[in-house]
C-alpha positions, -999 to 999 in steps of 0.1 A, spaced: -14 294 -109 10 302 -80 2 300 -46 1 339 -32 -22 346 -65 -47 324 -51 -47 340 -20 -45 373 -31 -69 393 -13 -71 400 22 -87 370 40 -104 391 69 -136 392 74 -152 425 61 -125 429 33 -134 433 -4 -136 389 -20 -136 377 18 -159 349 6 -140 337 -27 -104 337 -6 -121 319 24 -140 296 4 -101 289 -17 -86 290 18 -112 264 33 -107 240 3 -70 236 7 -73 232 45 -97 199 39 -76 185 7 -50 189 33 -65 173 67 -77 145 47 -46 138 29 -30 132 62 -53 112 77 -56 86 45 -18 88 48 -14 79 88 -43 54 77 -22 41 48 15 41 64 -2 20 91 -20 -4 67 15 -13 51 38 -11 83 16 -40 98 -4 -53 68 -39 -52 87 -61 -23 95 -63 -30 130 -38 -13 145 -31 23 166 -26 45 134 -63 38 123 -73 53 153 -57 82 148 -64 85 114 -101 77 124 -98 107 146 -82 129 121 -116 129 103 -131 148 126 -113 180 121 -114 172 84 -151 167 85 -157 200 105 -134 220 76 -156 204 51 -184 215 60 -170 253 63 -164 251 29 -195 237 21 -205 270 36 -187 295 17 -189 279 -18 -221 283 -15 -217 322 -12 -201 341 -43 -181 374 -31 -191 409 -44 -175 420 -78 -181 460 -76 -159 482 -49 -189 500 -32 -160 521 -13 -151 539 -43 -188 556 -42 -187 564 -4 -182 604 4 -150 602 25 -134 577 43 -146 578 75 -170 557 70 -173 522 79 -178 497 57 -177 459 52 -182 430 20 -192 399 18 -213 397 47 -230 360 57 -257 362 92 -267 329 100 -298 322 121 -316 295 131 -338 295 99 -326 318 72 -288 328 63 -287 366 52 -265 373 28 -254 411 25 -227 421 -4 -219 456 9 -226 474 41 -219 507 59 -227 516 95 -224 552 100 -249 576 128 -259 538 139 -277 532 110 -268 499 96 -269 503 54 -264 473 32 -272 459 -3 -282 426 -9 -283 415 -45 -313 386 -31 -347 399 -43 -369 382 -15 -344 389 10 -366 390 43 -354 424 58 -379 427 88 -371 390 100 -330 401 94 -337 436 115 -354 413 142 -323 392 143 -298 422 143 -315 441 167 -320 413 193 -277 407 189 -269 439 194 -290 450 224 -275 414 238 -245 436 236 -260 464 252 -261 490 219 -286 514 216 -311 518 192 -297 510 156 -314 517 125 -314 489 97 -321 493 64 -315 465 39 -315 476 -2 -319 457 -31 -320 483 -55 -281 493 -62 -290 528 -72 -310 534 -39 -284 520 -21 -257 546 -38 -279 571 -35 -280 569 2 -247 555 11 -236 588 -5 -255 610 21 -241 597 47 -220 614 76 -189 602 91 -187 567 116 -181 576 155 -173 556 185 -206 536 189 -204 530 153 -173 509 153 -188 487 184 -217 481 158 -193 470 131 -173 450 157 -203 431 166 -217 429 131 -182 410 121 -180 385 150 -217 372 138 -207 368 101 -197 332 80 
């Protein structure tokens, strides 16, 4: 498989297939970090004949970013990307939308496959039937109020037809909607 095909989609938060692309990237980075650390350890071992040397310390310190990268890879592997392009159902191109948004809190993670922001309304779609919408609303509202963004209406759909029907009635996004989307992209996985 070509490396260009491995990373064929946009890797920016909110882009289509972001979670799958980022998971591949995190796996590749994790393998590289561990390979470098083990390589340094074995180079020091073969050069000195003992594991007690300065390169062993460097290798052990190299395990810190490798371990952090492994945790990140595990987080991305827990979720799958949206496979349907919802923006084809949007009424025009002036509506802000994002894919593969996984919001994290202390207790619960909230995976949203697609999200639109218009007229200070945040509308999202998830396939998770037991989605805790009230907890999600409280979580997002508190973050947006901390950023001094006014009152925002939040609605998450689990029915795809109802979601598509709702986004087809949205108007164009404004400047405050851009601020909302920026904050939402900053707090997702």
